DSSP file (Angstrom, degrees, kcal/mol; ACC not computed):
  #  RESIDUE AA STRUCTURE BP1 BP2  ACC     N-H-->O    O-->H-N    N-H-->O    O-->H-N    TCO  KAPPA ALPHA  PHI   PSI    X-CA   Y-CA   Z-CA
    1    1 A M              0   0    0      0, 0.0     2,-0.2     0, 0.0     0, 0.0   0.000 360.0 360.0 360.0 130.9   22.2  -24.6   40.1
    2    2 A L        -     0   0    0      1,-0.1     2,-0.1     2,-0.0     0, 0.0  -0.551 360.0-123.7 -84.3 147.5   19.7  -26.2   37.8
    3    3 A T     >  -     0   0    0     -2,-0.2     4,-2.3     1,-0.1     5,-0.2  -0.418  30.6-105.8 -79.1 165.5   16.0  -25.2   37.8
    4    4 A L  H  > S+     0   0    0      1,-0.2     4,-2.3     2,-0.2     5,-0.2   0.890 122.3  53.1 -59.5 -40.5   13.4  -27.9   38.3
    5    5 A Q  H  > S+     0   0    0      2,-0.2     4,-2.1     1,-0.2    -1,-0.2   0.899 108.8  48.9 -63.8 -41.1   12.5  -27.7   34.6
    6    6 A Q  H  > S+     0   0    0      2,-0.2     4,-2.1     1,-0.2    -2,-0.2   0.901 110.5  51.2 -65.1 -40.8   16.1  -28.3   33.6
    7    7 A E  H  X S+     0   0    0     -4,-2.3     4,-2.5     1,-0.2    -2,-0.2   0.912 108.9  50.8 -62.5 -42.6   16.4  -31.2   36.0
    8    8 A R  H  X S+     0   0    0     -4,-2.3     4,-2.9     1,-0.2     5,-0.2   0.908 108.7  51.8 -62.4 -41.9   13.3  -32.8   34.5
    9    9 A R  H  X S+     0   0    0     -4,-2.1     4,-2.7     1,-0.2    -1,-0.2   0.911 110.7  48.3 -60.6 -42.4   14.7  -32.4   31.0
   10   10 A I  H  X S+     0   0    0     -4,-2.1     4,-1.5     2,-0.2    -2,-0.2   0.929 113.7  46.5 -64.3 -45.5   17.9  -34.1   32.0
   11   11 A I  H  X S+     0   0    0     -4,-2.5     4,-0.6     2,-0.2     3,-0.2   0.946 115.4  45.4 -62.9 -49.1   16.1  -37.0   33.7
   12   12 A I  H >< S+     0   0    0     -4,-2.9     3,-1.1     1,-0.2     4,-0.4   0.911 112.2  50.7 -63.0 -43.5   13.6  -37.5   30.8
   13   13 A S  H >< S+     0   0    0     -4,-2.7     3,-0.6     1,-0.3    -1,-0.2   0.786 107.4  54.6 -67.9 -25.2   16.3  -37.3   28.1
   14   14 A S  H 3< S+     0   0    0     -4,-1.5    -1,-0.3    -3,-0.2    -2,-0.2   0.589  96.9  66.8 -83.1  -8.9   18.5  -39.9   29.9
   15   15 A L  T << S+     0   0    0     -3,-1.1     2,-0.3    -4,-0.6    -1,-0.2   0.621  82.3  91.8 -85.3 -12.7   15.6  -42.4   30.0
   16   16 A F    <   +     0   0    0     -3,-0.6     2,-0.3    -4,-0.4    -3,-0.0  -0.600  48.6 171.4 -87.7 142.5   15.5  -43.0   26.3
   17   17 A F        -     0   0    0     -2,-0.3     2,-0.2     3,-0.0    -2,-0.0  -0.956  23.1-123.2-143.1 162.2   17.5  -45.7   24.6
   18   18 A T     >  -     0   0    0     -2,-0.3     4,-1.8     1,-0.1     5,-0.1  -0.480  27.7-106.4-104.1 170.9   17.5  -47.1   21.0
   19   19 A I  H  > S+     0   0    0      1,-0.2     4,-2.5     2,-0.2     5,-0.2   0.900 123.3  55.7 -58.8 -41.5   17.0  -50.4   19.4
   20   20 A R  H  > S+     0   0    0      1,-0.2     4,-2.7     2,-0.2    -1,-0.2   0.894 103.5  54.1 -60.6 -39.6   20.8  -50.5   18.9
   21   21 A D  H  > S+     0   0    0      2,-0.2     4,-1.8     1,-0.2    -1,-0.2   0.919 109.4  48.1 -59.6 -43.4   21.3  -50.0   22.6
   22   22 A M  H  X S+     0   0    0     -4,-1.8     4,-2.2     1,-0.2    -2,-0.2   0.927 112.4  48.0 -62.9 -45.2   19.1  -53.0   23.3
   23   23 A V  H  X S+     0   0    0     -4,-2.5     4,-2.3     1,-0.2    -2,-0.2   0.892 108.2  54.7 -65.4 -38.9   21.0  -55.2   20.8
   24   24 A C  H  X S+     0   0    0     -4,-2.7     4,-1.2     1,-0.2    -1,-0.2   0.892 108.8  49.0 -60.6 -38.7   24.3  -54.1   22.2
   25   25 A A  H  X S+     0   0    0     -4,-1.8     4,-1.3     1,-0.2     3,-0.4   0.915 111.6  48.7 -65.9 -42.5   23.2  -55.2   25.6
   26   26 A Y  H  X S+     0   0    0     -4,-2.2     4,-2.8     1,-0.2    -2,-0.2   0.826 103.9  60.8 -67.3 -30.7   22.0  -58.6   24.2
   27   27 A R  H  X S+     0   0    0     -4,-2.3     4,-2.4     2,-0.2    -1,-0.2   0.842 100.5  54.9 -66.1 -32.1   25.4  -59.0   22.4
   28   28 A L  H  X S+     0   0    0     -4,-1.2     4,-2.3    -3,-0.4    -1,-0.2   0.922 110.6  45.4 -63.3 -43.0   27.1  -58.9   25.7
   29   29 A L  H  X S+     0   0    0     -4,-1.3     4,-2.5     2,-0.2    -2,-0.2   0.908 110.5  54.3 -65.0 -42.1   24.8  -61.8   26.8
   30   30 A Q  H  <>S+     0   0    0     -4,-2.8     5,-2.3     1,-0.2     4,-0.5   0.919 110.5  45.9 -56.9 -45.6   25.5  -63.6   23.5
   31   31 A A  H ><5S+     0   0    0     -4,-2.4     3,-0.8     1,-0.2    -1,-0.2   0.909 111.7  51.5 -65.2 -42.1   29.2  -63.4   24.1
   32   32 A H  H 3<5S+     0   0    0     -4,-2.3    -2,-0.2     1,-0.2    -1,-0.2   0.881 114.2  43.1 -62.5 -38.8   28.9  -64.5   27.7
   33   33 A L  T 3<5S-     0   0    0     -4,-2.5    -1,-0.2    -5,-0.1    -2,-0.2   0.458 109.1-126.3 -86.4  -1.3   26.8  -67.5   26.7
   34   34 A A  T < 5 +     0   0    0     -3,-0.8     2,-0.6    -4,-0.5    -3,-0.2   0.869  46.1 168.3  57.9  41.0   29.2  -68.2   23.7
   35   35 A I      < +     0   0    0     -5,-2.3    -1,-0.2    -6,-0.2     3,-0.1  -0.760  10.4 166.8 -85.7 122.6   26.3  -68.2   21.2
   36   36 A T        +     0   0    0     -2,-0.6     2,-0.3     1,-0.3    -1,-0.2   0.607  61.4  29.1-111.0 -17.1   27.8  -68.1   17.7
   37   37 A K        -     0   0    0     25,-0.0     2,-0.5    26,-0.0    -1,-0.3  -0.996  54.4-161.4-148.3 138.2   24.8  -69.0   15.5
   38   38 A I  E     -a   62   0A   0     23,-3.1    25,-2.3    -2,-0.3    26,-0.3  -0.986   7.1-161.7-118.5 122.0   21.0  -68.6   15.8
   39   39 A K  E    S+     0   0A   0     -2,-0.5    25,-1.3     1,-0.2     2,-0.4   0.935  75.0  10.3 -70.2 -46.8   19.0  -70.8   13.5
   40   40 A V  E     -a   64   0A   0     23,-0.2     2,-0.5    22,-0.1    -1,-0.2  -0.996  60.0-168.7-139.4 131.9   15.7  -68.9   13.6
   41   41 A G  E     -a   65   0A   0     23,-2.3    25,-2.7    -2,-0.4     2,-0.5  -0.983   6.8-173.9-118.4 129.1   14.8  -65.5   14.9
   42   42 A I  E     +a   66   0A   0     -2,-0.5     2,-0.4    23,-0.2    25,-0.2  -0.985  11.9 167.5-124.0 125.7   11.2  -64.4   15.2
   43   43 A G  E     -a   67   0A   0     23,-2.5    25,-1.9    -2,-0.5     2,-0.4  -0.992  18.2-167.0-145.2 136.0   10.3  -60.9   16.2
   44   44 A G  E >   -a   68   0A   0     -2,-0.4     3,-1.8    23,-0.2    25,-0.2  -0.934  65.8 -27.1-116.4 144.2    7.2  -58.7   16.3
   45   45 A S  T 3> S+     0   0    0     23,-2.1     4,-1.8    -2,-0.4     3,-0.2  -0.348 140.1   7.2  58.1-118.5    7.2  -55.0   16.8
   46   46 A T  H 3> S+     0   0    0      1,-0.2     4,-2.2     2,-0.2    -1,-0.3   0.872 132.9  56.0 -63.7 -36.7   10.2  -54.0   18.8
   47   47 A G  H <> S+     0   0    0     -3,-1.8     4,-2.1     1,-0.2    -1,-0.2   0.871 106.0  51.3 -62.4 -36.9   11.6  -57.6   18.6
   48   48 A G  H  > S+     0   0    0     20,-0.3     4,-1.9    -3,-0.2    -1,-0.2   0.885 109.1  50.0 -66.8 -39.0   11.4  -57.4   14.8
   49   49 A Q  H  X S+     0   0    0     -4,-1.8     4,-1.9     2,-0.2    -2,-0.2   0.882 109.8  51.5 -66.6 -36.8   13.3  -54.1   14.9
   50   50 A Q  H  X S+     0   0    0     -4,-2.2     4,-2.7     2,-0.2    -2,-0.2   0.900 106.9  53.4 -65.7 -39.6   15.9  -55.7   17.1
   51   51 A L  H  X S+     0   0    0     -4,-2.1     4,-2.5     1,-0.2    -2,-0.2   0.894 106.8  52.4 -62.0 -38.7   16.3  -58.6   14.7
   52   52 A M  H  X S+     0   0    0     -4,-1.9     4,-1.7     2,-0.2    -1,-0.2   0.920 110.6  47.7 -61.9 -41.8   16.9  -56.1   11.8
   53   53 A E  H  X S+     0   0    0     -4,-1.9     4,-2.8     2,-0.2     5,-0.2   0.893 109.9  52.2 -66.6 -39.3   19.6  -54.5   13.9
   54   54 A W  H  X S+     0   0    0     -4,-2.7     4,-2.8     1,-0.2     7,-0.2   0.926 108.5  51.9 -59.1 -44.0   21.1  -58.0   14.7
   55   55 A A  H  < S+     0   0    0     -4,-2.5    -1,-0.2     1,-0.2    -2,-0.2   0.842 112.2  46.0 -63.5 -33.5   21.2  -58.7   11.0
   56   56 A V  H  < S+     0   0    0     -4,-1.7    -2,-0.2    -5,-0.2    -1,-0.2   0.924 116.1  43.7 -73.7 -45.6   23.0  -55.5   10.3
   57   57 A Q  H  < S+     0   0    0     -4,-2.8    -2,-0.2     1,-0.3    -3,-0.2   0.857 134.9  13.1 -70.4 -35.2   25.6  -55.9   13.1
   58   58 A D    >X  -     0   0    0     -4,-2.8     3,-1.9    -5,-0.2     4,-0.6  -0.658  64.6-180.0-144.6  82.7   26.3  -59.5   12.5
   59   59 A P  T 34 S+     0   0    0      0, 0.0     3,-0.1     0, 0.0    -1,-0.1   0.726  83.7  53.3 -60.0 -23.5   24.9  -60.8    9.1
   60   60 A D  T 34 S+     0   0    0      1,-0.2    -5,-0.1   -23,-0.0    -2,-0.0   0.507  90.7  77.8 -90.1  -4.1   26.2  -64.3    9.7
   61   61 A L  T <4 S+     0   0    0     -3,-1.9   -23,-3.1    -7,-0.2     2,-0.5   0.925  89.0  53.3 -72.3 -45.1   24.6  -64.8   13.1
   62   62 A L  E  <  -a   38   0A   0     -4,-0.6   -23,-0.2   -25,-0.2     3,-0.1  -0.791  54.6-171.3 -99.1 128.5   21.0  -65.5   11.9
   63   63 A N  E    S+     0   0A   0    -25,-2.3     2,-0.3    -2,-0.5   -23,-0.2   0.936  80.5   0.4 -74.5 -50.3   20.1  -68.2    9.4
   64   64 A I  E     -a   40   0A   0    -25,-1.3   -23,-2.3   -26,-0.3     2,-0.4  -0.992  66.3-173.7-139.0 141.0   16.5  -67.2    9.1
   65   65 A F  E     -a   41   0A   0     -2,-0.3     2,-0.5   -25,-0.2   -23,-0.2  -0.997   9.4-156.1-141.1 142.6   14.5  -64.4   10.6
   66   66 A F  E     -a   42   0A   0    -25,-2.7   -23,-2.5    -2,-0.4     2,-0.4  -0.941  10.6-164.8-113.9 130.7   10.8  -63.6   10.5
   67   67 A L  E     +a   43   0A   0     -2,-0.5     2,-0.3   -25,-0.2   -23,-0.2  -0.922  13.0 167.8-115.8 140.1    9.5  -60.1   11.1
   68   68 A S  E     +a   44   0A   0    -25,-1.9   -23,-2.1    -2,-0.4   -20,-0.3  -0.994  54.5  15.5-148.5 155.0    6.0  -59.1   11.8
   69   69 A L  S    S+     0   0    0     -2,-0.3     2,-0.1   -25,-0.2    -1,-0.1   0.828  73.3 169.8  55.3  39.8    4.0  -56.1   13.1
   70   70 A L        -     0   0    0      1,-0.1    -1,-0.2   -26,-0.1   -24,-0.1  -0.428  45.3 -89.8 -75.0 156.9    6.7  -53.6   12.5
   71   71 A M        -     0   0    0    -26,-0.1    -1,-0.1     1,-0.1     3,-0.1  -0.403  29.9-131.3 -63.9 142.0    5.9  -49.9   12.9
   72   72 A P  S    S+     0   0    0      0, 0.0     2,-0.4     0, 0.0    -1,-0.1   0.713  96.0  39.1 -69.3 -17.9    4.8  -48.4    9.5
   73   73 A C  S    S-     0   0    0      2,-0.0     2,-0.4     3,-0.0    -2,-0.0  -0.973  70.1-176.4-136.8 120.2    7.3  -45.5   10.0
   74   74 A I        -     0   0    0     -2,-0.4    -4,-0.0    -3,-0.1     0, 0.0  -0.946  29.5-130.3-116.2 134.8   10.7  -45.9   11.5
   75   75 A L        -     0   0    0     -2,-0.4     5,-0.1     1,-0.0     2,-0.1  -0.738  42.6-127.5 -78.5 104.5   13.1  -43.1   12.2
   76   76 A P        -     0   0    0      0, 0.0     2,-0.2     0, 0.0    -1,-0.0  -0.281  27.3-168.1 -66.7 132.4   16.0  -44.7   10.5
   77   77 A G     >  -     0   0    0     -2,-0.1     4,-2.3     1,-0.0     5,-0.2  -0.436  45.2 -85.7 -99.3-176.7   19.2  -44.9   12.4
   78   78 A E  H  > S+     0   0    0      1,-0.2     4,-1.9     2,-0.2     5,-0.1   0.901 127.6  49.9 -59.8 -42.5   22.6  -45.8   11.0
   79   79 A G  H  > S+     0   0    0      1,-0.2     4,-2.4     2,-0.2    -1,-0.2   0.921 111.3  47.2 -64.4 -45.0   21.9  -49.6   11.3
   80   80 A F  H  > S+     0   0    0      1,-0.2     4,-3.0     2,-0.2     5,-0.2   0.880 109.0  55.1 -66.1 -36.1   18.5  -49.5    9.6
   81   81 A Q  H  X S+     0   0    0     -4,-2.3     4,-1.9     2,-0.2    -1,-0.2   0.905 109.4  47.4 -62.4 -40.6   19.9  -47.3    6.8
   82   82 A R  H  X S+     0   0    0     -4,-1.9     4,-2.6    -5,-0.2     6,-0.5   0.924 112.6  49.8 -64.7 -42.9   22.6  -50.0    6.1
   83   83 A F  H  X S+     0   0    0     -4,-2.4     4,-2.7     5,-0.2    -2,-0.2   0.931 112.3  46.8 -61.4 -45.7   19.9  -52.7    6.3
   84   84 A A  H  < S+     0   0    0     -4,-3.0    -1,-0.2     1,-0.2    -2,-0.2   0.854 117.0  44.2 -65.2 -34.7   17.6  -50.9    3.8
   85   85 A A  H  < S+     0   0    0     -4,-1.9    -2,-0.2    -5,-0.2    -1,-0.2   0.849 129.9  20.7 -79.8 -34.7   20.5  -50.1    1.4
   86   86 A T  H  < S-     0   0    0     -4,-2.6    -3,-0.2    -5,-0.2    -2,-0.2   0.646  93.3-122.8-112.6 -18.4   22.2  -53.5    1.4
   87   87 A G     <        0   0    0     -4,-2.7    -4,-0.2    -5,-0.4    -3,-0.1   0.463 360.0 360.0  85.0   0.7   19.6  -56.0    2.6
   88   88 A Y              0   0    0     -6,-0.5    -5,-0.2    -5,-0.1    -4,-0.1   0.305 360.0 360.0-154.5 360.0   21.8  -57.2    5.5
């Protein structure tokens, strides 16, 4: 039997998701809508981080993307590390 504190930790820890999780969900929608190319992507803040992840997961999907108002400090995940190292 879990204590109330343990239950709260489990609930709180299950509420978090990453930028990659969001992009993976959008990729399901992309496949359903049969979108193969995006001419321009514009993203600020979280949207900009998602665009970076899109660029890492599928470098040929976006022709051009504009990023603005990104956080000055990002806890790099695997996708961002690839983006920073390779530029795509």
